[in-house]
N, CA, C, O and the ligand as a Tripos MOL2 file, in Angstrom:
@<TRIPOS>MOLECULE
protein
  285   283    72     0     0
PROTEIN
NO_CHARGES

@<TRIPOS>ATOM
      1 N          11.9680   24.8970  -27.4830 N.3       1 MET1
      2 CA         10.4300   24.4420  -27.2430 C.3       1 MET1
      3 C          10.1940   23.1250  -27.4100 C.2       1 MET1
      4 O          10.8720   22.4600  -28.1940 O.2       1 MET1
      5 N           9.1490   22.5780  -26.6480 N.am      2 GLU2
      6 CA          8.8420   21.2770  -26.8340 C.3       2 GLU2
      7 C           7.5870   21.2590  -27.9720 C.2       2 GLU2
      8 O           6.8270   22.2050  -28.1820 O.2       2 GLU2
      9 N           7.5640   20.0320  -28.6080 N.am      3 VAL3
     10 CA          6.3340   20.0420  -29.5050 C.3       3 VAL3
     11 C           5.5330   18.9050  -29.0950 C.2       3 VAL3
     12 O           5.9380   17.7510  -29.2330 O.2       3 VAL3
     13 N           4.3030   19.2270  -28.5480 N.am      4 ARG4
     14 CA          3.4250   18.1540  -28.0130 C.3       4 ARG4
     15 C           2.0310   18.1370  -28.4440 C.2       4 ARG4
     16 O           1.4650   19.1540  -28.8460 O.2       4 ARG4
     17 N           1.4410   16.9280  -28.3620 N.am      5 LEU5
     18 CA          0.0850   16.8260  -28.9390 C.3       5 LEU5
     19 C          -0.3990   15.9270  -27.7980 C.2       5 LEU5
     20 O           0.0530   14.8000  -27.5990 O.2       5 LEU5
     21 N          -1.4910   16.5970  -26.9580 N.am      6 GLY6
     22 CA         -2.0160   15.9350  -25.9200 C.3       6 GLY6
     23 C          -0.8830   15.7060  -24.8040 C.2       6 GLY6
     24 O          -0.2560   16.6810  -24.3890 O.2       6 GLY6
     25 N          -0.6140   14.3700  -24.3030 N.am      7 ASN7
     26 CA          0.5530   14.0730  -23.6100 C.3       7 ASN7
     27 C           1.6100   13.5000  -24.3050 C.2       7 ASN7
     28 O           2.5380   13.0830  -23.6110 O.2       7 ASN7
     29 N           1.6860   13.3880  -25.4210 N.am      8 VAL8
     30 CA          2.7400   12.8710  -26.1350 C.3       8 VAL8
     31 C           3.7790   13.8390  -26.7760 C.2       8 VAL8
     32 O           3.3360   14.7140  -27.5190 O.2       8 VAL8
     33 N           5.0800   13.7660  -26.5630 N.am      9 VAL9
     34 CA          6.0100   14.7970  -26.8610 C.3       9 VAL9
     35 C           6.7510   14.2530  -28.0370 C.2       9 VAL9
     36 O           7.0560   13.0610  -28.0620 O.2       9 VAL9
     37 N           7.0570   15.0620  -29.0120 N.am     10 ALA10
     38 CA          7.8110   14.7410  -30.1540 C.3      10 ALA10
     39 C           9.2120   14.4100  -29.8380 C.2      10 ALA10
     40 O           9.6190   15.0010  -28.8380 O.2      10 ALA10
     41 N          10.0270   13.6640  -30.3870 N.am     11 ARG11
     42 CA         11.3870   13.4220  -30.1060 C.3      11 ARG11
     43 C          12.2190   13.5470  -31.4010 C.2      11 ARG11
     44 O          11.7800   13.1440  -32.4780 O.2      11 ARG11
     45 N          13.3600   14.0830  -31.2710 N.am     12 CYS12
     46 CA         14.3100   14.0360  -32.3840 C.3      12 CYS12
     47 C          14.5990   12.6990  -32.7900 C.2      12 CYS12
     48 O          15.0810   11.8900  -31.9980 O.2      12 CYS12
     49 N          14.2960   12.3780  -34.1440 N.am     13 PRO13
     50 CA         14.5760   10.9910  -34.6920 C.3      13 PRO13
     51 C          16.0120   10.6620  -34.4130 C.2      13 PRO13
     52 O          16.2830    9.4680  -34.2810 O.2      13 PRO13
     53 N          16.9620   11.5430  -34.3040 N.am     14 HIS14
     54 CA         18.2750   11.3200  -34.3850 C.3      14 HIS14
     55 C          18.9000   11.1830  -33.0590 C.2      14 HIS14
     56 O          19.7290   10.2860  -32.9100 O.2      14 HIS14
     57 N          18.6040   11.9700  -32.0670 N.am     15 CYS15
     58 CA         19.1250   11.9720  -30.7120 C.3      15 CYS15
     59 C          18.0800   11.9290  -29.6510 C.2      15 CYS15
     60 O          18.3880   12.1170  -28.4740 O.2      15 CYS15
     61 N          16.8210   11.6810  -30.0340 N.am     16 LYS16
     62 CA         15.7470   11.6330  -28.9950 C.3      16 LYS16
     63 C          15.4070   12.6650  -28.1350 C.2      16 LYS16
     64 O          14.6650   12.5380  -27.1610 O.2      16 LYS16
     65 N          15.9850   13.7550  -28.5160 N.am     17 GLY17
     66 CA         15.9010   15.0710  -27.7110 C.3      17 GLY17
     67 C          14.3290   15.6330  -27.8960 C.2      17 GLY17
     68 O          13.6220   15.3000  -28.8480 O.2      17 GLY17
     69 N          13.9940   16.3450  -27.0570 N.am     18 THR18
     70 CA         12.5750   16.7510  -27.0360 C.3      18 THR18
     71 C          12.5400   18.3870  -27.1180 C.2      18 THR18
     72 O          11.4820   19.0070  -27.0130 O.2      18 THR18
     73 N          13.5670   18.9000  -27.2790 N.am     19 GLU19
     74 CA         13.7670   20.5430  -27.4030 C.3      19 GLU19
     75 C          13.9600   20.8480  -28.8920 C.2      19 GLU19
     76 O          14.8310   20.2960  -29.5640 O.2      19 GLU19
     77 N          13.1180   21.7380  -29.3620 N.am     20 PHE20
     78 CA         13.3400   22.1930  -30.6510 C.3      20 PHE20
     79 C          13.5400   23.5860  -30.7370 C.2      20 PHE20
     80 O          13.1020   24.2860  -29.8240 O.2      20 PHE20
     81 N          14.1670   24.1330  -31.7470 N.am     21 VAL21
     82 CA         14.4150   25.6440  -32.0040 C.3      21 VAL21
     83 C          13.8210   26.0140  -33.3190 C.2      21 VAL21
     84 O          14.0650   25.3850  -34.3490 O.2      21 VAL21
     85 N          12.8830   27.2470  -33.2480 N.am     22 HIS22
     86 CA         12.3640   27.7480  -34.4360 C.3      22 HIS22
     87 C          13.5770   28.3990  -35.2260 C.2      22 HIS22
     88 O          14.1670   29.3850  -34.7860 O.2      22 HIS22
     89 N          13.8700   27.8520  -36.2890 N.am     23 MET23
     90 CA         15.0490   28.2080  -37.2560 C.3      23 MET23
     91 C          15.0250   29.6610  -37.6340 C.2      23 MET23
     92 O          16.0490   30.3150  -37.8310 O.2      23 MET23
     93 N          13.4980   30.2510  -37.7480 N.am     24 ASP24
     94 CA         13.5090   31.4900  -38.3310 C.3      24 ASP24
     95 C          12.4730   32.4290  -37.5100 C.2      24 ASP24
     96 O          11.3730   32.6880  -37.9980 O.2      24 ASP24
     97 N          12.8410   32.8950  -36.3290 N.am     25 PRO25
     98 CA         12.1240   33.4620  -35.3300 C.3      25 PRO25
     99 C          11.5090   34.6660  -36.0990 C.2      25 PRO25
    100 O          10.3700   34.9500  -35.7280 O.2      25 PRO25
    101 N          11.9260   35.2790  -36.8950 N.am     26 GLY26
    102 CA         11.2860   36.4420  -37.5780 C.3      26 GLY26
    103 C           9.9990   36.2430  -38.3080 C.2      26 GLY26
    104 O           9.1690   37.1300  -38.5110 O.2      26 GLY26
    105 N           9.9090   34.9770  -38.6890 N.am     27 THR27
    106 CA          8.5930   34.5640  -39.3270 C.3      27 THR27
    107 C           7.4930   34.0370  -38.4850 C.2      27 THR27
    108 O           7.7980   33.4770  -37.4320 O.2      27 THR27
    109 N           6.2120   34.1560  -38.8370 N.am     28 PRO28
    110 CA          5.0940   33.7200  -37.8280 C.3      28 PRO28
    111 C           5.3860   32.1510  -37.8340 C.2      28 PRO28
    112 O           5.8680   31.5690  -38.8050 O.2      28 PRO28
    113 N           5.0130   31.4960  -36.5500 N.am     29 PHE29
    114 CA          5.0980   30.2020  -36.4700 C.3      29 PHE29
    115 C           3.8180   29.3480  -37.0650 C.2      29 PHE29
    116 O           2.6540   29.6450  -36.7960 O.2      29 PHE29
    117 N           4.1130   28.4930  -37.7220 N.am     30 ASN30
    118 CA          2.9850   27.7260  -38.3950 C.3      30 ASN30
    119 C           3.3030   26.2250  -38.6880 C.2      30 ASN30
    120 O           4.3710   25.7280  -38.3300 O.2      30 ASN30
    121 N           2.4180   25.5760  -39.2990 N.am     31 MET31
    122 CA          2.8010   23.9630  -39.4610 C.3      31 MET31
    123 C           3.9610   23.6560  -40.3120 C.2      31 MET31
    124 O           4.5740   22.5930  -40.2080 O.2      31 MET31
    125 N           4.2820   24.6240  -41.1950 N.am     32 LEU32
    126 CA          5.3610   24.4130  -42.0090 C.3      32 LEU32
    127 C           6.7830   25.0080  -41.4720 C.2      32 LEU32
    128 O           7.8250   24.8240  -42.1010 O.2      32 LEU32
    129 N           6.7300   25.6840  -40.3410 N.am     33 SER33
    130 CA          7.8760   26.3210  -39.8720 C.3      33 SER33
    131 C           9.0010   25.1940  -39.6440 C.2      33 SER33
    132 O           8.7740   24.0840  -39.1630 O.2      33 SER33
    133 N          10.2650   25.6740  -40.0750 N.am     34 ASP34
    134 CA         11.3750   24.9090  -39.7900 C.3      34 ASP34
    135 C          11.7700   25.0450  -38.5220 C.2      34 ASP34
    136 O          11.8070   26.1180  -37.9210 O.2      34 ASP34
    137 N          12.1580   23.6860  -37.9590 N.am     35 LEU35
    138 CA         12.6590   23.4520  -36.6750 C.3      35 LEU35
    139 C          14.0090   22.8610  -36.7300 C.2      35 LEU35
    140 O          14.3450   22.0700  -37.6110 O.2      35 LEU35
    141 N          14.8640   23.3030  -35.6680 N.am     36 ILE36
    142 CA         16.1710   22.3400  -35.5400 C.3      36 ILE36
    143 C          16.3390   21.7910  -34.1460 C.2      36 ILE36
    144 O          15.9790   22.4460  -33.1680 O.2      36 ILE36
    145 N          16.8750   20.6100  -34.0480 N.am     37 CYS37
    146 CA         17.2170   20.1480  -32.8860 C.3      37 CYS37
    147 C          18.4870   20.7920  -32.1790 C.2      37 CYS37
    148 O          19.5660   20.5530  -32.7210 O.2      37 CYS37
    149 N          18.4890   21.4260  -31.2570 N.am     38 PRO38
    150 CA         19.6730   22.1600  -30.7720 C.3      38 PRO38
    151 C          20.8100   21.1040  -30.2050 C.2      38 PRO38
    152 O          21.9100   21.5530  -29.8820 O.2      38 PRO38
    153 N          20.5510   19.8270  -30.1000 N.am     39 HIS39
    154 CA         21.6220   18.8650  -29.6990 C.3      39 HIS39
    155 C          22.3960   18.3600  -30.9120 C.2      39 HIS39
    156 O          23.6200   18.4760  -30.9750 O.2      39 HIS39
    157 N          21.6480   17.7860  -31.8960 N.am     40 CYS40
    158 CA         22.4510   17.1410  -33.0050 C.3      40 CYS40
    159 C          22.1720   17.9950  -34.2900 C.2      40 CYS40
    160 O          22.4990   17.4960  -35.3660 O.2      40 CYS40
    161 N          21.5620   19.3070  -34.2700 N.am     41 GLU41
    162 CA         21.2400   19.9090  -35.3800 C.3      41 GLU41
    163 C          20.4180   19.4530  -36.6440 C.2      41 GLU41
    164 O          20.4440   20.0230  -37.7350 O.2      41 GLU41
    165 N          19.7500   18.4340  -36.3520 N.am     42 LEU42
    166 CA         18.8590   17.8000  -37.2220 C.3      42 LEU42
    167 C          17.6580   18.9470  -37.6100 C.2      42 LEU42
    168 O          17.0750   19.6430  -36.7780 O.2      42 LEU42
    169 N          17.4720   18.9660  -38.8410 N.am     43 ALA43
    170 CA         16.4570   19.9840  -39.3750 C.3      43 ALA43
    171 C          15.1200   19.2080  -39.5010 C.2      43 ALA43
    172 O          15.1140   18.0610  -39.9480 O.2      43 ALA43
    173 N          14.0970   19.7790  -39.1420 N.am     44 THR44
    174 CA         12.8330   19.1660  -39.2490 C.3      44 THR44
    175 C          11.8490   20.2800  -39.5140 C.2      44 THR44
    176 O          12.2040   21.4460  -39.6820 O.2      44 THR44
    177 N          10.5190   19.8420  -39.5440 N.am     45 THR45
    178 CA          9.5330   20.9130  -39.4730 C.3      45 THR45
    179 C           8.4350   20.5780  -38.4460 C.2      45 THR45
    180 O           8.2750   19.4420  -38.0000 O.2      45 THR45
    181 N           7.7420   21.5690  -38.1260 N.am     46 TYR46
    182 CA          6.5720   21.2970  -37.0590 C.3      46 TYR46
    183 C           5.6540   20.2920  -37.5970 C.2      46 TYR46
    184 O           5.3230   19.3840  -36.8340 O.2      46 TYR46
    185 N           5.1710   20.3080  -38.8380 N.am     47 CYS47
    186 CA          4.4340   19.4190  -39.4550 C.3      47 CYS47
    187 C           4.9920   17.9210  -39.3430 C.2      47 CYS47
    188 O           4.2290   17.0200  -38.9930 O.2      47 CYS47
    189 N           6.2120   17.6920  -39.6190 N.am     48 GLU48
    190 CA          6.8590   16.3530  -39.5890 C.3      48 GLU48
    191 C           6.7700   15.8160  -38.1040 C.2      48 GLU48
    192 O           6.4890   14.6430  -37.8600 O.2      48 GLU48
    193 N           7.0190   16.7240  -37.1700 N.am     49 LEU49
    194 CA          6.9260   16.4010  -35.8190 C.3      49 LEU49
    195 C           5.5320   15.9230  -35.2930 C.2      49 LEU49
    196 O           5.3490   14.9760  -34.5290 O.2      49 LEU49
    197 N           4.6500   16.6840  -35.7970 N.am     50 ILE50
    198 CA          3.2600   16.3560  -35.5340 C.3      50 ILE50
    199 C           2.7270   15.0400  -36.0660 C.2      50 ILE50
    200 O           1.9570   14.2940  -35.4620 O.2      50 ILE50
    201 N           3.2970   14.8300  -37.4200 N.am     51 LEU51
    202 CA          3.0260   13.3980  -37.8380 C.3      51 LEU51
    203 C           3.6310   12.2410  -37.1640 C.2      51 LEU51
    204 O           3.1270   11.1200  -37.0940 O.2      51 LEU51
    205 N           4.7390   12.6080  -36.6830 N.am     52 GLN52
    206 CA          5.5400   11.5730  -35.8720 C.3      52 GLN52
    207 C           4.6970   11.3080  -34.5740 C.2      52 GLN52
    208 O           4.5250   10.1550  -34.1790 O.2      52 GLN52
    209 N           4.2200   12.2970  -33.9750 N.am     53 ILE53
    210 CA          3.4570   12.0840  -32.7410 C.3      53 ILE53
    211 C           2.1390   11.2940  -33.1170 C.2      53 ILE53
    212 O           1.8320   10.3330  -32.4110 O.2      53 ILE53
    213 N           1.3870   11.6280  -34.1310 N.am     54 SER54
    214 CA          0.1800   10.9310  -34.4220 C.3      54 SER54
    215 C           0.4540    9.4990  -34.6890 C.2      54 SER54
    216 O          -0.2860    8.6130  -34.2630 O.2      54 SER54
    217 N           1.6570    9.2430  -35.4850 N.am     55 ASP55
    218 CA          2.0080    7.8360  -35.6810 C.3      55 ASP55
    219 C           2.2520    6.9220  -34.5560 C.2      55 ASP55
    220 O           1.9820    5.7220  -34.5160 O.2      55 ASP55
    221 N           2.8850    7.7640  -33.5000 N.am     56 ARG56
    222 CA          3.1310    7.0700  -32.2040 C.3      56 ARG56
    223 C           1.9810    6.8750  -31.3910 C.2      56 ARG56
    224 O           1.7970    5.8190  -30.7850 O.2      56 ARG56
    225 N           1.1600    7.8840  -31.3440 N.am     57 ALA57
    226 CA         -0.2280    7.7940  -30.6490 C.3      57 ALA57
    227 C          -0.8580    6.5510  -31.1760 C.2      57 ALA57
    228 O          -1.2110    5.6750  -30.3870 O.2      57 ALA57
    229 N          -1.0550    6.3950  -32.7210 N.am     58 MET58
    230 CA         -1.6970    5.3590  -33.1870 C.3      58 MET58
    231 C          -1.1090    3.9390  -32.7740 C.2      58 MET58
    232 O          -1.8070    2.9880  -32.4210 O.2      58 MET58
    233 N           0.1300    3.9390  -32.8610 N.am     59 ALA59
    234 CA          0.7750    2.6640  -32.4470 C.3      59 ALA59
    235 C           0.6210    2.2520  -31.0500 C.2      59 ALA59
    236 O           0.5550    1.0620  -30.7410 O.2      59 ALA59
    237 N           0.5540    3.3170  -30.1010 N.am     60 GLU60
    238 CA          0.3260    3.1790  -28.6170 C.3      60 GLU60
    239 C          -1.0620    2.5050  -28.5220 C.2      60 GLU60
    240 O          -1.2370    1.4160  -27.9770 O.2      60 GLU60
    241 N          -2.0650    3.2710  -29.1200 N.am     61 ALA61
    242 CA         -3.3610    2.9590  -29.1170 C.3      61 ALA61
    243 C          -3.6610    1.4110  -29.5570 C.2      61 ALA61
    244 O          -4.4270    0.6340  -28.9850 O.2      61 ALA61
    245 N          -2.9560    1.1890  -30.5840 N.am     62 ARG62
    246 CA         -3.1820   -0.3000  -31.1700 C.3      62 ARG62
    247 C          -2.5030   -1.0560  -30.2390 C.2      62 ARG62
    248 O          -3.1120   -2.0750  -29.9140 O.2      62 ARG62
    249 N          -1.3680   -0.8720  -29.6720 N.am     63 ALA63
    250 CA         -0.7330   -1.7560  -28.6290 C.3      63 ALA63
    251 C          -1.6740   -2.0040  -27.3610 C.2      63 ALA63
    252 O          -1.8230   -3.1040  -26.8280 O.2      63 ALA63
    253 N          -2.2850   -0.8160  -26.9600 N.am     64 LYS64
    254 CA         -3.2390   -1.2080  -25.9220 C.3      64 LYS64
    255 C          -4.4200   -1.9890  -26.1560 C.2      64 LYS64
    256 O          -4.9000   -2.7190  -25.2890 O.2      64 LYS64
    257 N          -4.9370   -1.8420  -27.4020 N.am     65 LEU65
    258 CA         -6.0990   -2.7960  -27.8820 C.3      65 LEU65
    259 C          -5.7530   -4.1660  -27.7890 C.2      65 LEU65
    260 O          -6.4790   -4.9880  -27.2300 O.2      65 LEU65
    261 N          -4.5720   -4.4620  -28.3630 N.am     66 HIS66
    262 CA         -4.1050   -5.8100  -28.5080 C.3      66 HIS66
    263 C          -3.4000   -6.2870  -27.3370 C.2      66 HIS66
    264 O          -3.4000   -7.5000  -27.1280 O.2      66 HIS66
    265 N          -2.8040   -5.5110  -26.5480 N.am     67 GLY67
    266 CA         -1.8870   -6.0620  -25.4090 C.3      67 GLY67
    267 C          -2.5970   -5.7890  -23.9590 C.2      67 GLY67
    268 O          -2.0070   -5.9080  -22.8850 O.2      67 GLY67
    269 N          -4.0280   -5.3830  -24.1230 N.am     68 GLY68
    270 CA         -4.7420   -5.0580  -22.8290 C.3      68 GLY68
    271 C          -4.5360   -6.2280  -21.7510 C.2      68 GLY68
    272 O          -4.2700   -5.9870  -20.5740 O.2      68 GLY68
    273 N          -4.6790   -7.4570  -22.2460 N.am     69 ASP69
    274 CA         -4.6490   -8.6740  -21.2420 C.3      69 ASP69
    275 C          -3.4460   -9.0620  -20.6320 C.2      69 ASP69
    276 O          -3.3740   -9.9460  -19.7780 O.2      69 ASP69
    277 N          -2.3050   -8.2750  -21.1510 N.am     70 LYS70
    278 CA         -0.9730   -8.4970  -20.6030 C.3      70 LYS70
    279 C          -0.6210   -7.7200  -19.4590 C.2      70 LYS70
    280 O           0.3820   -7.9170  -18.7730 O.2      70 LYS70
    281 N          -1.5860   -6.7160  -19.2520 N.am     71 LEU71
    282 CA         -1.1270   -5.6620  -18.1720 C.3      71 LEU71
    283 C          -1.3300   -6.2630  -16.7970 C.2      71 LEU71
    284 O          -1.0380   -5.6170  -15.7910 O.2      71 LEU71
    285 ZN         18.5420   15.7430  -32.1790 Zn       72 ZN72
@<TRIPOS>BOND
     1     1     2 1
     2     2     3 1
     3     3     4 2
     4     3     5 am
     5     5     6 1
     6     6     7 1
     7     7     8 2
     8     7     9 am
     9     9    10 1
    10    10    11 1
    11    11    12 2
    12    11    13 am
    13    13    14 1
    14    14    15 1
    15    15    16 2
    16    15    17 am
    17    17    18 1
    18    18    19 1
    19    19    20 2
    20    19    21 am
    21    21    22 1
    22    22    23 1
    23    23    24 2
    24    23    25 am
    25    25    26 1
    26    26    27 1
    27    27    28 2
    28    27    29 am
    29    29    30 1
    30    30    31 1
    31    31    32 2
    32    31    33 am
    33    33    34 1
    34    34    35 1
    35    35    36 2
    36    35    37 am
    37    37    38 1
    38    38    39 1
    39    39    40 2
    40    39    41 am
    41    41    42 1
    42    42    43 1
    43    43    44 2
    44    43    45 am
    45    45    46 1
    46    46    47 1
    47    47    48 2
    48    47    49 am
    49    49    50 1
    50    50    51 1
    51    51    52 2
    52    51    53 am
    53    53    54 1
    54    54    55 1
    55    55    56 2
    56    55    57 am
    57    57    58 1
    58    58    59 1
    59    59    60 2
    60    59    61 am
    61    61    62 1
    62    62    63 1
    63    63    64 2
    64    63    65 am
    65    65    66 1
    66    66    67 1
    67    67    68 2
    68    67    69 am
    69    69    70 1
    70    70    71 1
    71    71    72 2
    72    71    73 am
    73    73    74 1
    74    74    75 1
    75    75    76 2
    76    75    77 am
    77    77    78 1
    78    78    79 1
    79    79    80 2
    80    79    81 am
    81    81    82 1
    82    82    83 1
    83    83    84 2
    84    83    85 am
    85    85    86 1
    86    86    87 1
    87    87    88 2
    88    87    89 am
    89    89    90 1
    90    90    91 1
    91    91    92 2
    92    91    93 am
    93    93    94 1
    94    94    95 1
    95    95    96 2
    96    95    97 am
    97    97    98 1
    98    98    99 1
    99    99   100 2
   100    99   101 am
   101   101   102 1
   102   102   103 1
   103   103   104 2
   104   103   105 am
   105   105   106 1
   106   106   107 1
   107   107   108 2
   108   107   109 am
   109   109   110 1
   110   110   111 1
   111   111   112 2
   112   111   113 am
   113   113   114 1
   114   114   115 1
   115   115   116 2
   116   115   117 am
   117   117   118 1
   118   118   119 1
   119   119   120 2
   120   119   121 am
   121   121   122 1
   122   122   123 1
   123   123   124 2
   124   123   125 am
   125   125   126 1
   126   126   127 1
   127   127   128 2
   128   127   129 am
   129   129   130 1
   130   130   131 1
   131   131   132 2
   132   131   133 am
   133   133   134 1
   134   134   135 1
   135   135   136 2
   136   135   137 am
   137   137   138 1
   138   138   139 1
   139   139   140 2
   140   139   141 am
   141   141   142 1
   142   142   143 1
   143   143   144 2
   144   143   145 am
   145   145   146 1
   146   146   147 1
   147   147   148 2
   148   147   149 am
   149   149   150 1
   150   150   151 1
   151   151   152 2
   152   151   153 am
   153   153   154 1
   154   154   155 1
   155   155   156 2
   156   155   157 am
   157   157   158 1
   158   158   159 1
   159   159   160 2
   160   159   161 am
   161   161   162 1
   162   162   163 1
   163   163   164 2
   164   163   165 am
   165   165   166 1
   166   166   167 1
   167   167   168 2
   168   167   169 am
   169   169   170 1
   170   170   171 1
   171   171   172 2
   172   171   173 am
   173   173   174 1
   174   174   175 1
   175   175   176 2
   176   175   177 am
   177   177   178 1
   178   178   179 1
   179   179   180 2
   180   179   181 am
   181   181   182 1
   182   182   183 1
   183   183   184 2
   184   183   185 am
   185   185   186 1
   186   186   187 1
   187   187   188 2
   188   187   189 am
   189   189   190 1
   190   190   191 1
   191   191   192 2
   192   191   193 am
   193   193   194 1
   194   194   195 1
   195   195   196 2
   196   195   197 am
   197   197   198 1
   198   198   199 1
   199   199   200 2
   200   199   201 am
   201   201   202 1
   202   202   203 1
   203   203   204 2
   204   203   205 am
   205   205   206 1
   206   206   207 1
   207   207   208 2
   208   207   209 am
   209   209   210 1
   210   210   211 1
   211   211   212 2
   212   211   213 am
   213   213   214 1
   214   214   215 1
   215   215   216 2
   216   215   217 am
   217   217   218 1
   218   218   219 1
   219   219   220 2
   220   219   221 am
   221   221   222 1
   222   222   223 1
   223   223   224 2
   224   223   225 am
   225   225   226 1
   226   226   227 1
   227   227   228 2
   228   227   229 am
   229   229   230 1
   230   230   231 1
   231   231   232 2
   232   231   233 am
   233   233   234 1
   234   234   235 1
   235   235   236 2
   236   235   237 am
   237   237   238 1
   238   238   239 1
   239   239   240 2
   240   239   241 am
   241   241   242 1
   242   242   243 1
   243   243   244 2
   244   243   245 am
   245   245   246 1
   246   246   247 1
   247   247   248 2
   248   247   249 am
   249   249   250 1
   250   250   251 1
   251   251   252 2
   252   251   253 am
   253   253   254 1
   254   254   255 1
   255   255   256 2
   256   255   257 am
   257   257   258 1
   258   258   259 1
   259   259   260 2
   260   259   261 am
   261   261   262 1
   262   262   263 1
   263   263   264 2
   264   263   265 am
   265   265   266 1
   266   266   267 1
   267   267   268 2
   268   267   269 am
   269   269   270 1
   270   270   271 1
   271   271   272 2
   272   271   273 am
   273   273   274 1
   274   274   275 1
   275   275   276 2
   276   275   277 am
   277   277   278 1
   278   278   279 1
   279   279   280 2
   280   279   281 am
   281   281   282 1
   282   282   283 1
   283   283   284 2
@<TRIPOS>SUBSTRUCTURE
     1 MET1         2 RESIDUE 1 A MET
     2 GLU2         6 RESIDUE 1 A GLU
     3 VAL3        10 RESIDUE 1 A VAL
     4 ARG4        14 RESIDUE 1 A ARG
     5 LEU5        18 RESIDUE 1 A LEU
     6 GLY6        22 RESIDUE 1 A GLY
     7 ASN7        26 RESIDUE 1 A ASN
     8 VAL8        30 RESIDUE 1 A VAL
     9 VAL9        34 RESIDUE 1 A VAL
    10 ALA10       38 RESIDUE 1 A ALA
    11 ARG11       42 RESIDUE 1 A ARG
    12 CYS12       46 RESIDUE 1 A CYS
    13 PRO13       50 RESIDUE 1 A PRO
    14 HIS14       54 RESIDUE 1 A HIS
    15 CYS15       58 RESIDUE 1 A CYS
    16 LYS16       62 RESIDUE 1 A LYS
    17 GLY17       66 RESIDUE 1 A GLY
    18 THR18       70 RESIDUE 1 A THR
    19 GLU19       74 RESIDUE 1 A GLU
    20 PHE20       78 RESIDUE 1 A PHE
    21 VAL21       82 RESIDUE 1 A VAL
    22 HIS22       86 RESIDUE 1 A HIS
    23 MET23       90 RESIDUE 1 A MET
    24 ASP24       94 RESIDUE 1 A ASP
    25 PRO25       98 RESIDUE 1 A PRO
    26 GLY26      102 RESIDUE 1 A GLY
    27 THR27      106 RESIDUE 1 A THR
    28 PRO28      110 RESIDUE 1 A PRO
    29 PHE29      114 RESIDUE 1 A PHE
    30 ASN30      118 RESIDUE 1 A ASN
    31 MET31      122 RESIDUE 1 A MET
    32 LEU32      126 RESIDUE 1 A LEU
    33 SER33      130 RESIDUE 1 A SER
    34 ASP34      134 RESIDUE 1 A ASP
    35 LEU35      138 RESIDUE 1 A LEU
    36 ILE36      142 RESIDUE 1 A ILE
    37 CYS37      146 RESIDUE 1 A CYS
    38 PRO38      150 RESIDUE 1 A PRO
    39 HIS39      154 RESIDUE 1 A HIS
    40 CYS40      158 RESIDUE 1 A CYS
    41 GLU41      162 RESIDUE 1 A GLU
    42 LEU42      166 RESIDUE 1 A LEU
    43 ALA43      170 RESIDUE 1 A ALA
    44 THR44      174 RESIDUE 1 A THR
    45 THR45      178 RESIDUE 1 A THR
    46 TYR46      182 RESIDUE 1 A TYR
    47 CYS47      186 RESIDUE 1 A CYS
    48 GLU48      190 RESIDUE 1 A GLU
    49 LEU49      194 RESIDUE 1 A LEU
    50 ILE50      198 RESIDUE 1 A ILE
    51 LEU51      202 RESIDUE 1 A LEU
    52 GLN52      206 RESIDUE 1 A GLN
    53 ILE53      210 RESIDUE 1 A ILE
    54 SER54      214 RESIDUE 1 A SER
    55 ASP55      218 RESIDUE 1 A ASP
    56 ARG56      222 RESIDUE 1 A ARG
    57 ALA57      226 RESIDUE 1 A ALA
    58 MET58      230 RESIDUE 1 A MET
    59 ALA59      234 RESIDUE 1 A ALA
    60 GLU60      238 RESIDUE 1 A GLU
    61 ALA61      242 RESIDUE 1 A ALA
    62 ARG62      246 RESIDUE 1 A ARG
    63 ALA63      250 RESIDUE 1 A ALA
    64 LYS64      254 RESIDUE 1 A LYS
    65 LEU65      258 RESIDUE 1 A LEU
    66 HIS66      262 RESIDUE 1 A HIS
    67 GLY67      266 RESIDUE 1 A GLY
    68 GLY68      270 RESIDUE 1 A GLY
    69 ASP69      274 RESIDUE 1 A ASP
    70 LYS70      278 RESIDUE 1 A LYS
    71 LEU71      282 RESIDUE 1 A LEU
    72 ZN72       285 GROUP 0 **** ****
């Protein structure tokens, strides 16, 4: 599965992959669900990926504010 918020997709911090697998499909999926990157087997959580996305969205918004005249 991809973890996305708006048009920003979460990336594995290790291999930059965008696919994640729910580690425990028997349990309901929620913010604290454990996910694993199928490429490098890095373990993370849905919550961590959402935080990563919001950090990146903030950084991009800031870059746009300050770098608008360079486009
Ligand atoms: Zn990975």
